[in-house]
C-alpha positions in Angstrom: 86.7 -155.8 -10.1 86.4 -152.9 -12.5 83.5 -152.7 -14.9 83.4 -150.4 -17.8 80.2 -148.9 -19.4 79.7 -150.0 -23.0 77.5 -150.2 -26.1 77.2 -153.7 -27.6 74.7 -155.7 -29.6 72.2 -152.8 -29.9 72.2 -152.2 -26.1 73.7 -149.7 -23.7 75.1 -151.1 -20.4 76.1 -148.9 -17.5 77.4 -149.9 -14.0 76.6 -147.9 -10.9 78.2 -148.5 -7.6 75.6 -149.2 -4.9 77.6 -147.1 -2.4 77.3 -144.0 -4.6 73.9 -144.4 -6.3 70.5 -145.2 -4.6 68.0 -147.5 -6.1 65.4 -144.7 -6.0 67.7 -142.3 -7.9 68.4 -145.0 -10.6 64.7 -145.8 -11.0 63.7 -142.1 -11.3 66.4 -141.7 -13.9 65.4 -144.7 -15.9 61.8 -143.6 -16.0 62.8 -140.9 -18.5 64.3 -143.4 -20.8 61.1 -145.6 -20.9 59.7 -143.9 -24.0 62.6 -145.2 -26.2 64.1 -148.1 -24.3 63.3 -151.3 -22.4 65.2 -150.9 -19.2 66.7 -153.6 -17.0 68.5 -153.2 -13.6 70.3 -156.1 -11.9 72.8 -156.3 -9.0 76.3 -157.7 -9.7 79.2 -157.5 -7.2 77.7 -154.4 -5.3 77.1 -152.7 -8.6 73.8 -152.0 -10.4 74.0 -153.2 -14.0 71.7 -151.0 -16.0 70.8 -152.1 -19.6 68.9 -150.1 -22.1 67.6 -151.8 -25.3 65.8 -149.7 -27.9 62.1 -150.4 -28.4 61.2 -151.5 -31.9 59.0 -148.4 -32.5 61.4 -145.9 -31.0 63.6 -145.6 -34.1 66.8 -145.3 -32.1 69.7 -145.7 -34.6 72.7 -147.7 -33.6 75.0 -144.7 -34.1 72.9 -142.8 -31.4 73.6 -145.4 -28.7 76.9 -143.7 -27.7 74.9 -140.5 -27.1 72.5 -142.4 -24.9 75.3 -144.0 -23.0 76.7 -140.6 -22.1 73.3 -139.2 -21.4 72.5 -142.1 -19.0 75.8 -141.5 -17.2 75.1 -137.8 -16.7 71.5 -138.4 -15.8 72.4 -140.9 -13.1 74.6 -138.3 -11.4 71.9 -135.7 -11.8 69.2 -137.8 -10.2 71.5 -138.9 -7.4 72.3 -135.3 -6.6 68.5 -134.4 -6.7 67.9 -137.3 -4.2 70.7 -136.1 -1.9 69.4 -132.5 -1.9 65.9 -133.6 -1.3 67.0 -135.6 1.8 69.2 -132.8 3.1 66.5 -130.1 2.7 63.6 -132.3 4.0 63.4 -130.4 7.3 63.3 -127.0 5.7 60.5 -128.2 3.3 58.5 -129.6 6.2 58.8 -126.3 8.1 57.7 -124.3 5.1 54.7 -126.6 4.6 53.8 -126.4 8.3 54.0 -122.6 8.2 51.9 -122.4 5.0 49.1 -124.4 6.6 49.4 -123.0 10.1 46.4 -120.6 9.8 48.4 -117.8 11.4 49.3 -119.7 14.6 53.0 -118.8 14.2 52.6 -115.4 12.7 54.5 -112.6 14.4 53.9 -108.9 14.3 56.4 -107.3 11.8 58.9 -104.9 13.2 58.5 -101.2 12.5 55.2 -99.5 11.7 53.0 -100.4 8.8 54.0 -97.4 6.7 57.8 -97.9 7.1 58.4 -101.6 7.9 62.2 -101.5 7.2 62.9 -98.2 9.0 64.0 -96.3 5.9 63.8 -92.6 6.0 64.6 -90.9 2.7 64.9 -87.5 4.3 68.0 -88.5 6.3 70.1 -88.9 3.1 69.9 -85.1 2.3 
């Protein structure tokens, strides 16, 4: 069944497919809407139904809700991509942290001599 995102009754509703968006990415995304909106997430037919209702003190006008609908759609993709990249680069980050705290255990002597580490000799270009 196809669900469309919409604005109705002073609320923004967006549907996110559970096979495309992780729960963690959705919750991280919604955190940034918490200053202006009450957020709700529920599961319907393998879709997350995300609802934003403006807080009374937030002064969100009804004509701004379409903007927040589009912003939420973009931000969901952004946070899912961030989550994917974080998972794909976890090993590299682990290696960098291990190297940073290794106290020189894995340090190697640099190639070349200390005065010319890359082997560049400017006199050869003449």
